[in-house]
C-alpha positions as CSV (number, residue, x, y, z in Angstrom):
1,M,-11.1,-34.0,35.6
2,S,-13.0,-36.1,33.8
3,H,-11.0,-39.2,32.3
4,H,-13.4,-39.6,28.9
5,N,-11.0,-42.4,27.3
6,G,-9.5,-44.6,30.1
7,F,-6.2,-43.3,28.7
8,G,-5.9,-39.6,31.0
9,P,-7.7,-36.4,31.5
10,D,-9.4,-34.7,28.5
11,L,-6.5,-32.4,26.8
12,A,-9.1,-29.7,26.7
13,E,-9.1,-29.5,30.3
14,V,-5.2,-29.7,30.6
15,F,-4.5,-27.1,27.7
16,G,-7.8,-25.1,27.4
17,P,-9.7,-25.0,24.6
18,A,-8.6,-23.6,21.0
19,Q,-10.2,-20.6,21.3
20,S,-11.2,-18.5,18.4
21,D,-9.5,-15.6,20.1
22,G,-6.0,-17.4,20.4
23,G,-6.5,-17.7,24.1
24,P,-4.9,-15.9,27.1
25,E,-1.0,-16.9,25.9
26,L,-1.9,-14.8,22.8
27,I,1.3,-12.0,22.3
28,Q,-0.3,-8.6,21.8
29,L,1.0,-5.2,21.5
30,L,-1.8,-3.4,19.3
31,T,-5.7,-4.3,19.9
32,P,-7.9,-4.5,17.0
33,E,-9.2,-1.4,18.1
34,G,-6.1,0.2,17.5
35,E,-5.0,0.4,21.3
36,R,-1.2,0.0,21.9
37,V,-0.9,-2.3,25.3
38,E,2.4,-3.8,27.1
39,H,3.2,-7.6,27.5
40,P,5.6,-8.6,30.1
41,D,8.2,-9.9,27.9
42,F,8.1,-8.4,24.6
43,A,7.8,-4.6,23.4
44,F,7.9,-2.8,20.1
45,D,11.1,-1.0,19.9
46,G,10.5,0.9,16.8
47,T,9.7,4.3,16.1
48,D,6.5,6.6,15.0
49,Q,8.2,6.7,11.9
50,D,8.9,2.7,11.8
51,V,4.7,2.0,11.9
52,R,4.2,4.3,9.4
53,D,6.3,2.5,6.9
54,L,5.1,-0.9,8.5
55,Y,1.5,0.7,7.5
56,R,2.9,1.2,3.7
57,D,4.3,-2.2,3.4
58,M,1.0,-3.9,4.4
59,V,-1.2,-1.5,2.1
60,L,1.1,-1.9,-0.7
61,V,1.5,-5.8,-0.7
62,R,-2.3,-6.2,0.1
63,R,-2.3,-4.4,-3.2
64,L,-0.4,-6.5,-4.7
65,D,-2.2,-9.5,-3.6
66,V,-5.2,-8.2,-5.1
67,E,-3.9,-7.3,-8.2
68,A,-2.2,-11.0,-8.6
69,T,-5.5,-12.1,-8.0
70,A,-7.7,-10.2,-10.3
71,L,-4.4,-11.3,-12.9
72,Q,-5.2,-14.7,-12.6
73,R,-9.1,-14.2,-13.2
74,H,-8.4,-12.6,-16.1
75,G,-6.2,-15.7,-17.3
76,E,-3.2,-13.6,-17.1
77,L,-1.6,-16.0,-14.5
78,G,-2.3,-19.9,-14.0
79,I,-3.1,-19.7,-10.5
80,W,-2.1,-17.4,-7.3
81,A,-2.0,-18.3,-3.7
82,Q,-3.3,-15.0,-1.5
83,L,-2.3,-13.9,1.2
84,L,-5.3,-11.6,2.0
85,G,-5.4,-10.9,5.6
86,Q,-2.1,-12.2,6.8
87,E,-0.1,-8.9,5.7
88,A,0.8,-8.2,9.4
89,A,2.2,-11.7,9.7
90,Q,4.7,-11.5,6.8
91,I,5.4,-7.8,7.0
92,G,6.2,-7.9,11.0
93,A,8.6,-11.5,10.4
94,G,10.3,-9.7,7.3
95,R,11.0,-6.6,8.7
96,A,12.6,-8.2,11.8
97,L,15.3,-9.7,9.6
98,R,18.9,-8.7,9.2
99,P,20.7,-8.2,5.8
100,Q,22.7,-11.4,6.6
101,D,19.8,-13.5,7.7
102,F,18.3,-15.8,5.1
103,V,14.5,-17.2,4.6
104,F,13.1,-20.3,3.4
105,P,9.8,-19.2,2.2
106,T,6.5,-21.4,1.3
107,Y,4.7,-20.2,-1.9
108,R,2.4,-17.6,-0.1
109,E,5.1,-15.3,1.2
110,H,5.0,-12.2,-0.8
111,G,5.2,-9.7,1.7
112,V,8.3,-11.3,3.0
113,A,9.6,-11.4,-0.5
114,W,8.7,-7.4,-0.6
115,C,10.9,-7.1,2.3
116,R,13.6,-8.9,1.4
117,G,13.5,-6.9,-1.7
118,V,12.4,-9.3,-4.5
119,D,10.9,-7.6,-8.0
120,P,7.1,-8.7,-7.4
121,L,7.3,-9.1,-10.9
122,N,9.6,-12.2,-10.5
123,L,6.8,-13.7,-8.2
124,L,4.4,-13.1,-10.8
125,G,6.3,-15.0,-13.1
126,L,6.7,-18.1,-11.7
127,F,2.9,-18.3,-11.4
128,R,2.5,-17.0,-14.8
129,G,4.7,-19.8,-16.1
130,V,7.6,-18.1,-17.5
131,D,10.3,-19.3,-15.3
132,Q,11.1,-21.2,-12.5
133,G,11.1,-18.3,-10.1
134,G,13.0,-15.7,-11.4
135,W,15.2,-14.1,-8.6
136,N,18.6,-15.4,-7.8
137,P,18.1,-16.4,-3.8
138,N,22.0,-14.8,-3.1
139,D,20.8,-11.3,-3.9
140,N,18.2,-10.9,-1.3
141,N,18.8,-14.3,1.0
142,F,15.4,-15.1,0.1
143,G,15.3,-18.6,-1.2
144,L,12.9,-19.6,-4.1
145,Y,9.1,-20.7,-3.6
146,T,8.5,-24.1,-2.3
147,I,5.6,-25.7,-3.8
148,V,6.3,-29.3,-2.0
149,I,4.4,-28.6,1.4
150,G,7.0,-28.5,4.1
151,A,10.3,-29.2,2.7
152,Q,12.0,-26.0,3.0
153,T,11.5,-26.3,6.4
154,L,14.6,-29.2,6.1
155,H,16.8,-26.9,3.5
156,A,16.6,-24.3,6.5
157,T,17.3,-26.6,9.0
158,G,20.5,-27.6,6.9
159,Y,21.4,-24.1,6.0
160,A,21.3,-22.7,9.7
161,M,23.9,-25.7,10.3
162,G,25.9,-24.7,7.7
163,M,26.2,-21.4,9.4
164,Q,26.8,-22.9,12.5
165,R,30.0,-24.3,10.6
166,D,30.9,-21.5,9.0
167,G,31.5,-19.7,12.3
168,D,28.4,-16.9,11.5
169,V,26.9,-17.9,14.7
170,G,27.3,-16.9,17.9
171,T,30.8,-14.6,17.8
172,G,28.7,-11.6,19.1
173,D,29.1,-9.2,15.8
174,P,25.6,-8.3,14.9
175,D,27.1,-7.8,11.3
176,R,28.4,-11.5,11.4
177,D,25.7,-13.4,13.4
178,G,23.0,-14.9,11.4
179,A,20.1,-17.0,11.3
180,V,17.6,-18.9,9.3
181,L,13.5,-18.0,9.1
182,A,11.4,-20.8,7.9
183,H,8.0,-20.1,7.0
184,F,5.1,-22.6,6.7
185,G,1.4,-23.3,7.3
186,D,-0.9,-25.2,9.9
187,G,-1.2,-27.7,7.6
188,A,2.1,-28.4,6.9
189,S,2.8,-28.7,10.3
190,S,1.3,-31.8,10.3
191,Q,3.9,-33.3,7.0
192,G,6.8,-35.4,8.1
193,D,9.5,-32.7,6.9
194,V,8.4,-30.4,9.5
195,N,8.6,-32.6,12.1
196,E,12.0,-34.2,11.2
197,A,13.5,-30.7,10.6
198,F,12.2,-29.9,14.7
199,I,14.5,-32.8,15.4
200,F,17.5,-32.0,13.6
201,A,16.9,-28.6,14.6
202,A,16.9,-29.4,18.4
203,S,19.5,-32.0,18.2
204,Y,22.2,-29.7,16.1
205,N,20.7,-26.0,18.2
206,A,20.6,-25.1,14.5
207,P,19.7,-21.0,14.6
208,V,16.5,-21.5,13.1
209,V,13.1,-20.2,13.7
210,F,10.4,-22.1,12.6
211,F,7.2,-19.1,11.5
212,C,4.3,-20.6,11.2
213,Q,1.5,-18.7,9.7
214,N,-1.9,-20.6,11.6
215,N,-4.4,-19.2,9.2
216,Q,-6.8,-21.8,10.5
217,W,-7.8,-23.5,7.2
218,A,-5.3,-26.2,5.6
219,I,-6.7,-25.9,2.3
220,S,-10.3,-27.3,3.5
221,E,-9.4,-28.8,6.8
222,P,-9.4,-26.8,9.9
223,I,-7.0,-26.7,12.6
224,E,-9.5,-28.5,15.3
225,R,-8.5,-31.9,12.9
226,Q,-5.1,-31.4,13.1
227,S,-3.8,-31.0,16.5
228,R,-5.3,-31.4,20.2
229,I,-3.4,-29.0,21.2
230,P,-2.6,-25.0,19.9
231,L,0.4,-25.7,17.9
232,Y,3.0,-23.7,19.3
233,Q,3.3,-26.0,22.4
234,R,4.2,-29.0,20.0
235,A,7.7,-27.2,19.9
236,L,8.4,-28.1,23.8
237,G,7.8,-31.8,22.4
238,F,10.9,-31.3,20.4
239,G,12.8,-29.6,23.3
240,F,12.6,-25.8,22.4
241,P,10.3,-22.9,23.2
242,G,7.2,-21.8,21.4
243,L,5.2,-19.0,21.4
244,R,1.9,-17.8,20.0
245,V,1.4,-14.2,18.8
246,D,-1.5,-12.1,17.3
247,G,-0.5,-12.2,13.7
248,N,-3.0,-9.5,13.0
249,D,-0.9,-7.3,14.8
250,V,2.2,-6.0,12.8
251,L,4.1,-4.7,16.1
252,A,3.6,-7.9,17.9
253,T,4.8,-10.0,15.6
254,Q,8.3,-7.9,14.5
255,A,8.9,-7.6,18.3
256,V,8.3,-11.8,18.9
257,T,10.2,-12.7,16.0
258,K,13.4,-10.2,16.5
259,A,13.7,-11.9,19.9
260,A,13.6,-15.2,18.2
261,L,15.8,-14.1,15.7
262,N,18.1,-12.7,18.1
263,R,18.4,-15.9,20.2
264,A,19.0,-18.0,17.3
265,R,21.8,-15.6,16.3
266,E,23.4,-15.9,19.8
267,G,23.6,-19.4,19.4
268,Q,20.8,-20.5,21.9
269,G,19.0,-22.7,19.1
270,P,15.5,-22.9,17.5
271,T,12.2,-21.0,18.4
272,F,8.8,-22.1,16.9
273,V,6.9,-18.7,16.5
274,E,3.1,-19.5,15.6
275,A,1.2,-16.5,14.1
276,Y,-2.2,-16.8,14.9
277,T,-4.1,-15.0,12.1
278,Y,-6.7,-16.1,9.2
279,R,-6.7,-16.6,5.7
280,M,-9.5,-14.1,4.6
281,G,-9.4,-15.1,1.0
282,A,-8.9,-18.8,-0.7
283,H,-6.3,-21.2,-0.4
284,T,-5.5,-20.5,-3.6
285,T,-7.4,-19.2,-7.0
286,T,-8.7,-23.1,-7.7
287,D,-10.1,-23.4,-4.5
288,D,-13.9,-22.3,-3.1
289,P,-13.9,-22.0,0.4
290,T,-17.3,-21.3,0.6
291,R,-17.7,-24.9,0.5
292,Y,-16.2,-25.4,3.9
293,R,-16.3,-22.4,5.9
294,L,-18.7,-20.3,7.7
295,S,-19.2,-16.5,6.5
296,D,-19.6,-15.9,10.1
297,D,-16.0,-16.7,10.8
298,V,-14.7,-14.5,7.8
299,E,-16.9,-11.2,9.0
300,K,-15.8,-12.0,13.0
301,W,-12.0,-11.7,11.4
302,K,-12.3,-8.6,9.4
303,L,-13.1,-6.6,12.4
304,R,-9.1,-7.6,13.3
305,D,-8.0,-6.6,10.0
306,P,-4.1,-6.0,10.6
307,I,-4.2,-3.0,8.0
308,A,-7.2,-1.2,9.8
309,R,-5.7,-1.4,13.0
310,V,-2.6,0.2,12.4
311,E,-4.6,3.1,10.7
312,V,-6.9,3.7,13.5
313,Y,-3.7,3.7,15.7
314,L,-2.2,6.4,13.4
315,K,-4.8,8.8,12.9
316,R,-6.0,8.7,16.6
317,N,-2.4,9.7,17.8
318,G,-1.7,12.3,15.5
319,L,0.8,10.1,13.4
320,A,-0.9,10.3,9.9
321,D,-3.9,12.3,8.6
322,D,-5.7,11.8,5.1
323,D,-3.4,13.0,3.2
324,F,-0.8,10.0,4.4
325,V,-3.3,7.6,3.7
326,A,-4.3,8.9,0.2
327,G,-0.6,9.0,-0.5
328,I,0.3,5.2,0.2
329,K,-3.3,4.6,-1.9
330,A,-2.2,6.5,-4.7
331,E,1.6,4.8,-4.5
332,A,-0.3,1.3,-4.4
333,D,-2.4,2.5,-7.0
334,E,1.3,2.8,-9.2
335,L,1.9,-0.5,-8.0
336,G,-0.8,-1.9,-9.3
337,A,-0.7,-0.4,-12.9
338,R,3.1,-1.4,-13.1
339,L,2.0,-5.2,-12.0
340,R,-0.7,-5.2,-14.7
341,E,1.6,-3.8,-17.7
342,G,4.9,-5.8,-16.6
343,C,2.7,-9.1,-15.7
344,K,1.6,-8.9,-19.8
345,A,5.0,-8.3,-21.2
346,L,7.0,-11.3,-19.8
347,Q,8.3,-13.1,-22.4
348,D,7.2,-16.6,-23.1
349,P,10.4,-18.7,-22.7
350,S,11.6,-21.3,-25.5
351,P,10.6,-24.2,-25.2
352,L,13.7,-25.6,-25.2
353,G,15.3,-23.3,-22.4
354,I,14.4,-25.6,-20.1
355,F,17.4,-27.7,-21.3
356,D,19.9,-25.5,-19.9
357,H,18.8,-25.2,-16.6
358,V,19.1,-28.8,-15.5
359,Y,23.0,-28.9,-14.5
360,S,25.6,-26.5,-15.1
361,E,27.2,-28.0,-18.0
362,I,24.4,-29.9,-20.2
363,T,25.5,-33.7,-20.6
364,D,25.5,-35.8,-23.9
365,E,22.3,-37.6,-23.0
366,L,20.5,-34.1,-22.6
367,V,21.6,-32.8,-25.9
368,A,20.2,-35.3,-27.7
369,Q,16.9,-35.3,-25.6
370,R,17.0,-31.3,-26.7
371,D,18.0,-32.3,-30.5
372,G,15.1,-34.8,-30.8
373,Y,12.3,-32.4,-29.3
374,A,13.8,-29.5,-31.5
375,D,12.6,-31.7,-34.4
376,Y,9.7,-32.7,-33.2
377,L,8.5,-28.9,-32.7
378,A,10.0,-28.7,-35.9
379,S,7.3,-30.8,-37.5
380,F,5.0,-28.4,-36.5
381,E,6.3,-25.7,-38.5
382,G,4.0,-24.6,-41.3
383,S,0.9,-27.1,-40.3
384,H,-2.3,-25.8,-39.9
385,A,-3.4,-28.8,-37.9
């Protein structure tokens, strides 16, 4: 080993290079060519129908994403955070959950929201600017989108510690024991909040799964500048296990996430799951990825498309035919039409409505502010300025 800087061996020699294919540690159950493969520690325990259902989920969620992007381009949304290429990571994780589990998302978990039964129109309302997130987190055990990078990991850890204290972990009752799933991206792993969440989760053995979608780019910053080692290996420094799964393999993602959640529910503490994937689109619709990444990389990742590999597998094994695929496409078209019509029908909020959602009971100070703002708005009535 070479000692290149006087402080020890070259890290690339110790841990291996950050390979574009995820490296030998990548947990995979379905190859990009649509072939099932075995793994010594993880197995997909679903039925053929479950695989068909996962395919449907991914196709519909991709249509949701494509439709929302088009709506933003037409001026109907202020911004949109795309998930294109990350469908398997989100659907696999979302379908590993039990009803009593709780999810803390970022602002890109449209697929997980879909799995939890959140109406996609509620997602569009946030990005249209007509509400602050139009769903009640308690209805679906799915938290509101978090725009502050990484903050939700602390919320998730605190919630998980609360589940411990409520006696909802490690009882052996599968209908009671719960866990928390905390989503974040590779860029967020550099945030202090995320690292603090790791420390608390490890110290208190909290039942939380940290699910990192490593899509290779923190806006315009490549993963190579964020970490000298694979992200999943960071977990060992905090005292809990880390795993790297093929984030474009919905079968492997579900199997690994299910195992991590089971571990948490049993009281064995946190796990870090790194879903190794790629952001095919822009960071958000305000971003231009052609300015900082090569088109060759995008073309390589297109060959690992998470939906295409499942479709090939289903057809090759006689589990789906052209009529099945056409039926899902027709369902996606219906979803697209509902989103287009529903988005434009979303009602703009009253400017004074924001004062109603600060406290459960409005204060005298806020009443004065609201009345003053109402007078200000009234001053424009009848004005042609």
